[in-house]
Phi, psi and omega in degrees: 000338177298315179295323179294322186285325174293323172300315176303315178304315181295329182265006179300140181086358184248165175279135186219164166245141187230123173265128178250166175305146176086002175088001180285152175222154174237110187256150176046058179242161175267128177274098180289310185201158173231117181290149188258015183270181175300316184267054185301129175229150172268139178257111178247153170242115184216133182057036177084003183226157180272140179227137180244118188245129177291137186297332179294342176273350184276124173265323180201156176215147182200155182297140171280139177293138180257120177262136178254138176277136176260131179248127184271000000 
């Protein structure tokens, strides 16, 4: 879990994908903040709304791929 928490800290402020317990995912959301308290939660901004996810429910988090459109 320590590696996961350090990865979360590194990704704050970026677009990420989050894998949760039970197989659910939240893709291409902004990781606004990660609380540092006992009841730690991730603050995510996804589809125009804030979401607060317990860190204990997070299985993995990684940077979202950024696709650029090519204009000919």
